[in-house]
N, CA, C and O atoms as a CHARMM CRD file, in Angstrom:
* protein
*
  336
    1    1 MET  N     74.54500 230.61400 127.53600 PROA 1      0.00000
    2    1 MET  CA    75.46600 230.05100 128.45900 PROA 1      0.00000
    3    1 MET  C     76.83500 230.27100 127.57500 PROA 1      0.00000
    4    1 MET  O     77.00900 229.41700 126.70500 PROA 1      0.00000
    5    2 THR  N     77.76400 231.23500 127.67500 PROA 2      0.00000
    6    2 THR  CA    78.71700 230.69200 126.70100 PROA 2      0.00000
    7    2 THR  C     79.66800 229.85700 126.85400 PROA 2      0.00000
    8    2 THR  O     79.66600 229.34400 127.97300 PROA 2      0.00000
    9    3 PRO  N     80.69400 229.42800 125.99000 PROA 3      0.00000
   10    3 PRO  CA    81.49800 228.39600 125.76900 PROA 3      0.00000
   11    3 PRO  C     82.27100 228.78000 127.60400 PROA 3      0.00000
   12    3 PRO  O     82.36200 227.95500 128.51300 PROA 3      0.00000
   13    4 ASP  N     82.60100 229.88000 127.64100 PROA 4      0.00000
   14    4 ASP  CA    83.77100 230.06800 128.98800 PROA 4      0.00000
   15    4 ASP  C     82.95500 229.30100 130.25000 PROA 4      0.00000
   16    4 ASP  O     83.51200 228.49800 130.99900 PROA 4      0.00000
   17    5 GLN  N     81.52200 229.69400 130.35300 PROA 5      0.00000
   18    5 GLN  CA    80.54500 229.66500 131.12000 PROA 5      0.00000
   19    5 GLN  C     80.59800 228.46700 131.30200 PROA 5      0.00000
   20    5 GLN  O     81.05700 228.19900 132.41200 PROA 5      0.00000
   21    6 LEU  N     80.27200 227.42100 130.56900 PROA 6      0.00000
   22    6 LEU  CA    80.16500 225.82400 130.11700 PROA 6      0.00000
   23    6 LEU  C     81.31600 225.10700 130.62500 PROA 6      0.00000
   24    6 LEU  O     81.40700 224.03600 131.22600 PROA 6      0.00000
   25    7 LYS  N     82.43400 226.21200 130.11900 PROA 7      0.00000
   26    7 LYS  CA    83.85200 225.32900 130.47700 PROA 7      0.00000
   27    7 LYS  C     83.72500 225.59100 132.28200 PROA 7      0.00000
   28    7 LYS  O     83.39000 224.64100 132.99000 PROA 7      0.00000
   29    8 ALA  N     83.89900 226.37800 132.63400 PROA 8      0.00000
   30    8 ALA  CA    83.85700 227.00900 134.00600 PROA 8      0.00000
   31    8 ALA  C     83.00500 226.01700 134.89900 PROA 8      0.00000
   32    8 ALA  O     83.43500 225.34300 135.83500 PROA 8      0.00000
   33    9 ARG  N     81.82300 226.06000 134.46000 PROA 9      0.00000
   34    9 ARG  CA    80.88600 225.05300 135.27400 PROA 9      0.00000
   35    9 ARG  C     81.20200 223.80400 135.40400 PROA 9      0.00000
   36    9 ARG  O     81.15600 223.34500 136.54500 PROA 9      0.00000
   37   10 ILE  N     81.63600 222.85100 134.20300 PROA 10     0.00000
   38   10 ILE  CA    82.30800 221.59100 134.16600 PROA 10     0.00000
   39   10 ILE  C     83.53300 221.53300 135.01300 PROA 10     0.00000
   40   10 ILE  O     83.75400 220.58000 135.76000 PROA 10     0.00000
   41   11 GLU  N     84.17900 222.36800 134.91600 PROA 11     0.00000
   42   11 GLU  CA    85.63000 221.87200 135.61800 PROA 11     0.00000
   43   11 GLU  C     85.11500 221.96700 137.14400 PROA 11     0.00000
   44   11 GLU  O     85.85500 221.41500 137.95900 PROA 11     0.00000
   45   12 THR  N     84.08700 222.51400 137.59000 PROA 12     0.00000
   46   12 THR  CA    83.41500 222.34200 139.03400 PROA 12     0.00000
   47   12 THR  C     83.18900 220.90400 139.34700 PROA 12     0.00000
   48   12 THR  O     82.56000 220.72800 140.39000 PROA 12     0.00000
   49   13 ILE  N     83.61500 219.63200 138.57900 PROA 13     0.00000
   50   13 ILE  CA    83.52400 218.61900 139.04800 PROA 13     0.00000
   51   13 ILE  C     84.54700 217.78300 139.79000 PROA 13     0.00000
   52   13 ILE  O     84.39500 216.65300 140.25400 PROA 13     0.00000
   53   14 ALA  N     85.53400 218.49700 139.80900 PROA 14     0.00000
   54   14 ALA  CA    86.58600 217.87400 140.90700 PROA 14     0.00000
   55   14 ALA  C     87.84000 218.81400 140.44200 PROA 14     0.00000
   56   14 ALA  O     87.88000 219.15300 139.25900 PROA 14     0.00000
   57   15 PRO  N     89.13000 219.35400 141.57300 PROA 15     0.00000
   58   15 PRO  CA    90.08100 219.73900 140.89000 PROA 15     0.00000
   59   15 PRO  C     90.96800 218.70000 140.05000 PROA 15     0.00000
   60   15 PRO  O     91.19800 217.49000 140.03900 PROA 15     0.00000
   61   16 GLY  N     91.28800 219.71500 139.43800 PROA 16     0.00000
   62   16 GLY  CA    92.47800 219.21600 138.19100 PROA 16     0.00000
   63   16 GLY  C     91.37900 218.74800 137.09400 PROA 16     0.00000
   64   16 GLY  O     91.72900 218.17400 136.06200 PROA 16     0.00000
   65   17 THR  N     90.03200 219.03300 137.39300 PROA 17     0.00000
   66   17 THR  CA    89.39600 218.75400 135.68000 PROA 17     0.00000
   67   17 THR  C     89.89600 219.77700 134.78900 PROA 17     0.00000
   68   17 THR  O     89.84200 220.95300 135.14800 PROA 17     0.00000
   69   18 ASN  N     90.42000 219.42700 133.56800 PROA 18     0.00000
   70   18 ASN  CA    90.37800 220.39300 132.06900 PROA 18     0.00000
   71   18 ASN  C     89.05300 220.09900 131.38800 PROA 18     0.00000
   72   18 ASN  O     88.35300 219.08600 131.36600 PROA 18     0.00000
   73   19 VAL  N     88.91900 221.36800 130.80900 PROA 19     0.00000
   74   19 VAL  CA    87.82500 221.32200 129.92700 PROA 19     0.00000
   75   19 VAL  C     88.18300 221.53000 128.62900 PROA 19     0.00000
   76   19 VAL  O     89.40100 221.67300 128.51800 PROA 19     0.00000
   77   20 GLU  N     87.54800 221.60400 127.55600 PROA 20     0.00000
   78   20 GLU  CA    87.85400 222.44400 125.85500 PROA 20     0.00000
   79   20 GLU  C     86.23900 222.24200 125.51400 PROA 20     0.00000
   80   20 GLU  O     85.64100 221.16600 125.50700 PROA 20     0.00000
   81   21 VAL  N     85.66500 223.62300 125.22100 PROA 21     0.00000
   82   21 VAL  CA    84.38200 223.62700 124.90100 PROA 21     0.00000
   83   21 VAL  C     84.76800 223.89300 123.38900 PROA 21     0.00000
   84   21 VAL  O     85.84200 224.40400 123.07300 PROA 21     0.00000
   85   22 MET  N     83.80700 223.50600 122.48900 PROA 22     0.00000
   86   22 MET  CA    83.36000 224.52200 120.93800 PROA 22     0.00000
   87   22 MET  C     81.90300 224.36900 120.53500 PROA 22     0.00000
   88   22 MET  O     81.19000 223.37400 120.40700 PROA 22     0.00000
   89   23 ASP  N     81.67800 225.70900 120.37000 PROA 23     0.00000
   90   23 ASP  CA    80.05100 225.91300 120.16900 PROA 23     0.00000
   91   23 ASP  C     79.90600 225.64200 118.76500 PROA 23     0.00000
   92   23 ASP  O     80.36300 226.33300 117.85500 PROA 23     0.00000
   93   24 LEU  N     79.23100 224.57600 118.65700 PROA 24     0.00000
   94   24 LEU  CA    79.30200 223.78700 117.10300 PROA 24     0.00000
   95   24 LEU  C     78.11100 224.61300 116.55900 PROA 24     0.00000
   96   24 LEU  O     77.88200 224.07300 115.47700 PROA 24     0.00000
   97   25 THR  N     77.25700 225.59300 116.70900 PROA 25     0.00000
   98   25 THR  CA    76.48300 226.20700 115.62000 PROA 25     0.00000
   99   25 THR  C     76.58200 227.56700 115.89000 PROA 25     0.00000
  100   25 THR  O     76.05700 228.28900 115.04100 PROA 25     0.00000
  101   26 GLY  N     77.18600 228.19900 116.97700 PROA 26     0.00000
  102   26 GLY  CA    77.36200 229.42700 116.81000 PROA 26     0.00000
  103   26 GLY  C     76.01900 230.54400 117.37100 PROA 26     0.00000
  104   26 GLY  O     75.86300 231.73500 117.09800 PROA 26     0.00000
  105   27 THR  N     75.16000 229.61800 118.25300 PROA 27     0.00000
  106   27 THR  CA    74.00500 230.07000 118.58600 PROA 27     0.00000
  107   27 THR  C     74.14200 229.97700 120.14700 PROA 27     0.00000
  108   27 THR  O     73.26400 230.54300 120.79800 PROA 27     0.00000
  109   28 GLN  N     75.38500 229.17000 120.98000 PROA 28     0.00000
  110   28 GLN  CA    75.58700 228.80200 122.25300 PROA 28     0.00000
  111   28 GLN  C     74.65100 228.35300 123.23000 PROA 28     0.00000
  112   28 GLN  O     74.37700 228.76200 124.35800 PROA 28     0.00000
  113   29 ASP  N     74.16200 227.27600 122.42500 PROA 29     0.00000
  114   29 ASP  CA    73.30600 225.97100 123.03900 PROA 29     0.00000
  115   29 ASP  C     73.50600 224.59900 122.62700 PROA 29     0.00000
  116   29 ASP  O     73.04000 223.64100 123.24300 PROA 29     0.00000
  117   30 HSD  N     74.45700 224.48900 121.20100 PROA 30     0.00000
  118   30 HSD  CA    74.87000 223.57300 121.19700 PROA 30     0.00000
  119   30 HSD  C     76.29600 223.25100 120.72500 PROA 30     0.00000
  120   30 HSD  O     76.88500 223.48500 119.66900 PROA 30     0.00000
  121   31 TYR  N     76.69700 222.56200 122.00200 PROA 31     0.00000
  122   31 TYR  CA    78.42300 222.14600 122.32400 PROA 31     0.00000
  123   31 TYR  C     78.95500 220.86000 122.05300 PROA 31     0.00000
  124   31 TYR  O     78.22000 219.88000 121.93600 PROA 31     0.00000
  125   32 GLN  N     79.94900 220.81500 121.96700 PROA 32     0.00000
  126   32 GLN  CA    81.27400 219.58800 121.76100 PROA 32     0.00000
  127   32 GLN  C     82.36300 220.08800 123.11100 PROA 32     0.00000
  128   32 GLN  O     83.06800 221.09500 123.17300 PROA 32     0.00000
  129   33 ALA  N     82.17400 218.88700 124.20200 PROA 33     0.00000
  130   33 ALA  CA    83.07900 219.23200 125.11300 PROA 33     0.00000
  131   33 ALA  C     84.10600 218.02900 125.45700 PROA 33     0.00000
  132   33 ALA  O     83.60700 216.92100 125.65200 PROA 33     0.00000
  133   34 VAL  N     85.78700 218.20800 125.56100 PROA 34     0.00000
  134   34 VAL  CA    86.53900 217.22300 125.92100 PROA 34     0.00000
  135   34 VAL  C     86.82500 217.44000 127.25800 PROA 34     0.00000
  136   34 VAL  O     87.55200 218.36700 127.61600 PROA 34     0.00000
  137   35 VAL  N     86.24400 216.55700 128.12200 PROA 35     0.00000
  138   35 VAL  CA    86.66700 216.91900 129.58300 PROA 35     0.00000
  139   35 VAL  C     87.97600 215.66400 130.02200 PROA 35     0.00000
  140   35 VAL  O     88.30900 214.60600 129.48700 PROA 35     0.00000
  141   36 VAL  N     88.40800 216.32000 131.10300 PROA 36     0.00000
  142   36 VAL  CA    89.75500 215.17100 131.30100 PROA 36     0.00000
  143   36 VAL  C     89.37700 215.84700 132.75100 PROA 36     0.00000
  144   36 VAL  O     89.24600 217.03100 133.06000 PROA 36     0.00000
  145   37 SER  N     89.24300 214.54100 133.58700 PROA 37     0.00000
  146   37 SER  CA    89.54400 214.91900 135.24900 PROA 37     0.00000
  147   37 SER  C     89.91700 213.71000 135.86300 PROA 37     0.00000
  148   37 SER  O     89.67200 212.60100 135.38800 PROA 37     0.00000
  149   38 PRO  N     90.62700 213.96500 137.12700 PROA 38     0.00000
  150   38 PRO  CA    90.62300 212.78000 137.48900 PROA 38     0.00000
  151   38 PRO  C     89.33500 212.17200 138.31400 PROA 38     0.00000
  152   38 PRO  O     89.40000 210.98900 138.64900 PROA 38     0.00000
  153   39 ALA  N     88.32300 212.83600 138.60800 PROA 39     0.00000
  154   39 ALA  CA    86.94400 212.32500 138.86100 PROA 39     0.00000
  155   39 ALA  C     86.97600 211.11900 138.32400 PROA 39     0.00000
  156   39 ALA  O     86.66800 210.19000 139.07100 PROA 39     0.00000
  157   40 PHE  N     87.20600 210.92800 137.45700 PROA 40     0.00000
  158   40 PHE  CA    86.65000 209.96700 136.36200 PROA 40     0.00000
  159   40 PHE  C     87.40800 208.36100 136.43200 PROA 40     0.00000
  160   40 PHE  O     86.93100 207.41200 135.80900 PROA 40     0.00000
  161   41 GLN  N     88.37200 208.27200 137.09900 PROA 41     0.00000
  162   41 GLN  CA    88.89600 207.55800 137.29500 PROA 41     0.00000
  163   41 GLN  C     88.61200 206.00900 138.05400 PROA 41     0.00000
  164   41 GLN  O     88.49000 205.96700 139.27800 PROA 41     0.00000
  165   42 GLY  N     88.52800 204.85300 137.28200 PROA 42     0.00000
  166   42 GLY  CA    87.53300 203.60100 138.03300 PROA 42     0.00000
  167   42 GLY  C     86.14800 203.69100 137.59300 PROA 42     0.00000
  168   42 GLY  O     85.36100 202.77800 137.83800 PROA 42     0.00000
  169   43 LYS  N     85.75200 204.90100 136.85800 PROA 43     0.00000
  170   43 LYS  CA    84.49100 204.90500 136.40300 PROA 43     0.00000
  171   43 LYS  C     84.33300 204.53800 134.56700 PROA 43     0.00000
  172   43 LYS  O     85.17400 204.75600 133.69600 PROA 43     0.00000
  173   44 MET  N     82.99800 203.94300 134.42700 PROA 44     0.00000
  174   44 MET  CA    82.42200 203.65600 132.64700 PROA 44     0.00000
  175   44 MET  C     82.28300 205.04100 132.31200 PROA 44     0.00000
  176   44 MET  O     82.39000 206.02300 133.04700 PROA 44     0.00000
  177   45 MET  N     81.98900 204.95800 130.90300 PROA 45     0.00000
  178   45 MET  CA    82.21000 206.22000 129.90100 PROA 45     0.00000
  179   45 MET  C     80.59600 206.52700 130.55100 PROA 45     0.00000
  180   45 MET  O     80.33600 207.68900 130.86300 PROA 45     0.00000
  181   46 ILE  N     79.75400 205.66600 130.70000 PROA 46     0.00000
  182   46 ILE  CA    78.30700 206.20600 131.36000 PROA 46     0.00000
  183   46 ILE  C     78.48900 206.98400 132.51900 PROA 46     0.00000
  184   46 ILE  O     77.97800 208.09400 132.36700 PROA 46     0.00000
  185   47 GLU  N     78.95400 206.85000 133.48100 PROA 47     0.00000
  186   47 GLU  CA    79.35500 207.35500 134.50000 PROA 47     0.00000
  187   47 GLU  C     79.84800 208.32600 134.34700 PROA 47     0.00000
  188   47 GLU  O     79.14400 209.29500 134.62900 PROA 47     0.00000
  189   48 GLN  N     80.96200 208.55600 133.94700 PROA 48     0.00000
  190   48 GLN  CA    81.66800 209.55100 133.57700 PROA 48     0.00000
  191   48 GLN  C     80.77000 210.63700 132.74200 PROA 48     0.00000
  192   48 GLN  O     81.23800 211.76100 132.92900 PROA 48     0.00000
  193   49 HSD  N     79.93000 210.65000 132.10900 PROA 49     0.00000
  194   49 HSD  CA    78.82000 211.29300 131.33600 PROA 49     0.00000
  195   49 HSD  C     78.17900 211.83400 131.97000 PROA 49     0.00000
  196   49 HSD  O     78.02700 213.05500 131.93800 PROA 49     0.00000
  197   50 ARG  N     77.53000 210.91000 132.85400 PROA 50     0.00000
  198   50 ARG  CA    76.36500 210.97500 133.73900 PROA 50     0.00000
  199   50 ARG  C     77.11400 212.23700 134.93000 PROA 50     0.00000
  200   50 ARG  O     76.39200 213.18900 135.22600 PROA 50     0.00000
  201   51 LEU  N     78.39200 212.17100 135.48400 PROA 51     0.00000
  202   51 LEU  CA    79.04000 212.88500 136.33700 PROA 51     0.00000
  203   51 LEU  C     78.80500 214.50100 135.63000 PROA 51     0.00000
  204   51 LEU  O     78.32000 215.31300 136.41700 PROA 51     0.00000
  205   52 VAL  N     79.07700 214.95700 134.37600 PROA 52     0.00000
  206   52 VAL  CA    79.15900 216.00300 133.77100 PROA 52     0.00000
  207   52 VAL  C     77.70700 216.36100 133.62900 PROA 52     0.00000
  208   52 VAL  O     77.56600 217.35800 134.33800 PROA 52     0.00000
  209   53 PHE  N     76.80800 216.12400 133.19800 PROA 53     0.00000
  210   53 PHE  CA    75.25800 215.91500 132.87100 PROA 53     0.00000
  211   53 PHE  C     74.66300 216.51900 134.32800 PROA 53     0.00000
  212   53 PHE  O     73.59300 217.11100 134.46600 PROA 53     0.00000
  213   54 GLY  N     75.34900 216.30300 135.05600 PROA 54     0.00000
  214   54 GLY  CA    74.96100 216.30000 136.54100 PROA 54     0.00000
  215   54 GLY  C     75.20400 217.84800 136.87800 PROA 54     0.00000
  216   54 GLY  O     74.30200 218.67700 137.00400 PROA 54     0.00000
  217   55 VAL  N     76.47000 218.07600 136.99300 PROA 55     0.00000
  218   55 VAL  CA    76.58800 219.64700 137.16200 PROA 55     0.00000
  219   55 VAL  C     75.65000 220.76000 135.74100 PROA 55     0.00000
  220   55 VAL  O     75.70000 221.98700 135.82600 PROA 55     0.00000
  221   56 LEU  N     75.17000 220.32200 135.00600 PROA 56     0.00000
  222   56 LEU  CA    74.70800 220.75900 134.15600 PROA 56     0.00000
  223   56 LEU  C     73.37900 220.55100 133.83100 PROA 56     0.00000
  224   56 LEU  O     72.98600 220.87800 132.71200 PROA 56     0.00000
  225   57 GLN  N     72.56300 220.01500 134.71100 PROA 57     0.00000
  226   57 GLN  CA    71.07400 219.35500 134.49900 PROA 57     0.00000
  227   57 GLN  C     70.18400 220.64400 134.68300 PROA 57     0.00000
  228   57 GLN  O     69.09000 220.63900 134.11900 PROA 57     0.00000
  229   58 SER  N     70.65300 222.04800 135.62000 PROA 58     0.00000
  230   58 SER  CA    69.27100 223.07500 135.42000 PROA 58     0.00000
  231   58 SER  C     69.54900 223.87600 134.46300 PROA 58     0.00000
  232   58 SER  O     68.63900 224.63300 134.12500 PROA 58     0.00000
  233   59 GLU  N     71.13000 223.98900 133.58600 PROA 59     0.00000
  234   59 GLU  CA    70.84900 224.62200 132.05300 PROA 59     0.00000
  235   59 GLU  C     70.21200 223.51400 131.10200 PROA 59     0.00000
  236   59 GLU  O     69.55900 223.93200 130.14600 PROA 59     0.00000
  237   60 ILE  N     70.31300 222.46000 131.23700 PROA 60     0.00000
  238   60 ILE  CA    69.61500 221.39800 130.54200 PROA 60     0.00000
  239   60 ILE  C     68.60000 221.21500 130.42000 PROA 60     0.00000
  240   60 ILE  O     68.09800 221.20000 129.29600 PROA 60     0.00000
  241   61 ASP  N     67.68000 220.93700 131.86900 PROA 61     0.00000
  242   61 ASP  CA    66.24500 221.52800 131.87500 PROA 61     0.00000
  243   61 ASP  C     65.78200 222.95700 131.28200 PROA 61     0.00000
  244   61 ASP  O     64.74700 223.09100 130.62900 PROA 61     0.00000
  245   62 SER  N     66.61600 223.93900 131.56800 PROA 62     0.00000
  246   62 SER  CA    65.91600 225.24000 131.07400 PROA 62     0.00000
  247   62 SER  C     66.17400 225.36300 129.64800 PROA 62     0.00000
  248   62 SER  O     65.63600 226.36700 129.17900 PROA 62     0.00000
  249   63 GLY  N     67.00000 224.47500 128.58000 PROA 63     0.00000
  250   63 GLY  CA    67.14700 224.76900 127.41500 PROA 63     0.00000
  251   63 GLY  C     68.20100 225.58700 127.01100 PROA 63     0.00000
  252   63 GLY  O     68.49000 225.82200 125.83800 PROA 63     0.00000
  253   64 GLU  N     68.87200 226.09400 128.16900 PROA 64     0.00000
  254   64 GLU  CA    70.00900 227.00300 128.11500 PROA 64     0.00000
  255   64 GLU  C     71.21700 226.18500 127.22400 PROA 64     0.00000
  256   64 GLU  O     71.92600 226.76800 126.40400 PROA 64     0.00000
  257   65 VAL  N     71.33200 224.57000 127.57000 PROA 65     0.00000
  258   65 VAL  CA    72.13100 223.77800 126.93100 PROA 65     0.00000
  259   65 VAL  C     71.02300 223.16000 126.47900 PROA 65     0.00000
  260   65 VAL  O     70.08800 222.85500 127.21900 PROA 65     0.00000
  261   66 HSD  N     71.06400 222.88200 124.93800 PROA 66     0.00000
  262   66 HSD  CA    70.35800 222.04100 123.98000 PROA 66     0.00000
  263   66 HSD  C     70.78700 220.74900 124.06600 PROA 66     0.00000
  264   66 HSD  O     70.15000 219.84800 124.61000 PROA 66     0.00000
  265   67 ALA  N     72.19700 220.60000 123.37300 PROA 67     0.00000
  266   67 ALA  CA    72.68000 219.28500 123.21900 PROA 67     0.00000
  267   67 ALA  C     74.43100 219.77600 123.13700 PROA 67     0.00000
  268   67 ALA  O     74.99900 220.69300 122.54400 PROA 67     0.00000
  269   68 LEU  N     74.86500 218.78700 123.94700 PROA 68     0.00000
  270   68 LEU  CA    76.31300 218.51400 124.53100 PROA 68     0.00000
  271   68 LEU  C     76.90600 217.06700 124.15300 PROA 68     0.00000
  272   68 LEU  O     76.56000 215.99800 124.65700 PROA 68     0.00000
  273   69 THR  N     77.62000 217.21500 123.41800 PROA 69     0.00000
  274   69 THR  CA    78.87400 216.07300 122.63800 PROA 69     0.00000
  275   69 THR  C     79.79200 216.07200 123.73200 PROA 69     0.00000
  276   69 THR  O     80.43500 217.03200 124.15700 PROA 69     0.00000
  277   70 LEU  N     79.78500 214.71200 124.20700 PROA 70     0.00000
  278   70 LEU  CA    80.80400 214.26500 125.18300 PROA 70     0.00000
  279   70 LEU  C     82.08100 213.57400 125.23600 PROA 70     0.00000
  280   70 LEU  O     82.05000 212.34700 125.13100 PROA 70     0.00000
  281   71 LYS  N     83.38400 214.25500 125.40600 PROA 71     0.00000
  282   71 LYS  CA    84.52400 213.24000 125.22700 PROA 71     0.00000
  283   71 LYS  C     85.06800 213.28600 126.13600 PROA 71     0.00000
  284   71 LYS  O     85.67000 214.34100 126.33200 PROA 71     0.00000
  285   72 THR  N     85.17400 212.16700 127.22000 PROA 72     0.00000
  286   72 THR  CA    85.49200 212.55900 128.46000 PROA 72     0.00000
  287   72 THR  C     86.78400 211.25200 128.84900 PROA 72     0.00000
  288   72 THR  O     86.46400 210.07300 128.70100 PROA 72     0.00000
  289   73 PHE  N     87.73700 211.49800 129.17800 PROA 73     0.00000
  290   73 PHE  CA    88.73800 210.89800 129.73700 PROA 73     0.00000
  291   73 PHE  C     89.49200 211.23200 131.07700 PROA 73     0.00000
  292   73 PHE  O     89.44400 212.35700 131.57300 PROA 73     0.00000
  293   74 THR  N     90.26400 210.07900 131.69000 PROA 74     0.00000
  294   74 THR  CA    91.09200 210.15500 132.73300 PROA 74     0.00000
  295   74 THR  C     92.23400 211.04300 132.70500 PROA 74     0.00000
  296   74 THR  O     92.41000 211.37200 131.53200 PROA 74     0.00000
  297   75 PRO  N     93.07100 211.56800 133.44800 PROA 75     0.00000
  298   75 PRO  CA    94.24000 212.25200 132.82700 PROA 75     0.00000
  299   75 PRO  C     95.26400 210.92200 132.33200 PROA 75     0.00000
  300   75 PRO  O     95.90200 211.21100 131.32000 PROA 75     0.00000
  301   76 ASP  N     95.42200 210.08900 132.64900 PROA 76     0.00000
  302   76 ASP  CA    96.15500 209.13100 131.98700 PROA 76     0.00000
  303   76 ASP  C     95.92600 208.57200 130.70900 PROA 76     0.00000
  304   76 ASP  O     96.82900 208.24700 129.93700 PROA 76     0.00000
  305   77 GLN  N     94.01200 208.39800 130.35900 PROA 77     0.00000
  306   77 GLN  CA    93.84200 207.81700 129.24600 PROA 77     0.00000
  307   77 GLN  C     94.05500 208.93100 128.13600 PROA 77     0.00000
  308   77 GLN  O     94.48000 208.71800 127.00100 PROA 77     0.00000
  309   78 TYR  N     93.75800 209.91000 128.55900 PROA 78     0.00000
  310   78 TYR  CA    94.23600 211.30900 127.76500 PROA 78     0.00000
  311   78 TYR  C     95.37200 211.21100 127.26900 PROA 78     0.00000
  312   78 TYR  O     95.39300 211.33900 126.04400 PROA 78     0.00000
  313   79 LYS  N     96.62600 210.97400 127.91700 PROA 79     0.00000
  314   79 LYS  CA    97.77600 211.09600 127.62400 PROA 79     0.00000
  315   79 LYS  C     98.05100 210.08000 126.30300 PROA 79     0.00000
  316   79 LYS  O     98.75200 210.34600 125.32600 PROA 79     0.00000
  317   80 LYS  N     97.43600 209.07200 126.51100 PROA 80     0.00000
  318   80 LYS  CA    97.74600 208.06000 125.77900 PROA 80     0.00000
  319   80 LYS  C     96.83400 208.14900 124.32600 PROA 80     0.00000
  320   80 LYS  O     97.22600 207.67400 123.26000 PROA 80     0.00000
  321   81 PHE  N     95.54600 208.85600 124.52100 PROA 81     0.00000
  322   81 PHE  CA    95.01100 209.21000 123.39700 PROA 81     0.00000
  323   81 PHE  C     95.86000 210.39700 122.50100 PROA 81     0.00000
  324   81 PHE  O     95.82900 210.21500 121.28400 PROA 81     0.00000
  325   82 ILE  N     96.56500 211.51600 122.95300 PROA 82     0.00000
  326   82 ILE  CA    97.43300 212.59600 122.26000 PROA 82     0.00000
  327   82 ILE  C     98.32600 211.99700 122.13100 PROA 82     0.00000
  328   82 ILE  O     99.13700 212.44900 121.32300 PROA 82     0.00000
  329   83 GLY  N     98.64600 210.78500 122.77400 PROA 83     0.00000
  330   83 GLY  CA   100.41600 210.44900 121.89500 PROA 83     0.00000
  331   83 GLY  C    101.18400 210.67300 123.10000 PROA 83     0.00000
  332   83 GLY  O    102.30600 210.95800 122.68200 PROA 83     0.00000
  333   84 GLU  N    101.20000 210.69800 124.20200 PROA 84     0.00000
  334   84 GLU  CA   101.88200 211.34200 125.30700 PROA 84     0.00000
  335   84 GLU  C    102.98800 209.89200 126.03400 PROA 84     0.00000
  336   84 GLU  O    103.71500 210.09800 127.00600 PROA 84     0.00000
């Protein structure tokens, strides 16, 4: 799975979801993703991560995605994080 494919897959969580993906090893199976989504509003971090892993379950089960480090934010949390 390429970084662009992973990004597109995660963005299916909800309209307005934005994702940045970085391939950590160059092997296209170890990734870091920053996910900003209105779907995370009112959810604890573990619930946010479960939403992301839920849309990637088949890729995780097959080993296509071996490792994924997540940073998840609501749009408001992200604005505070980047200092807007």
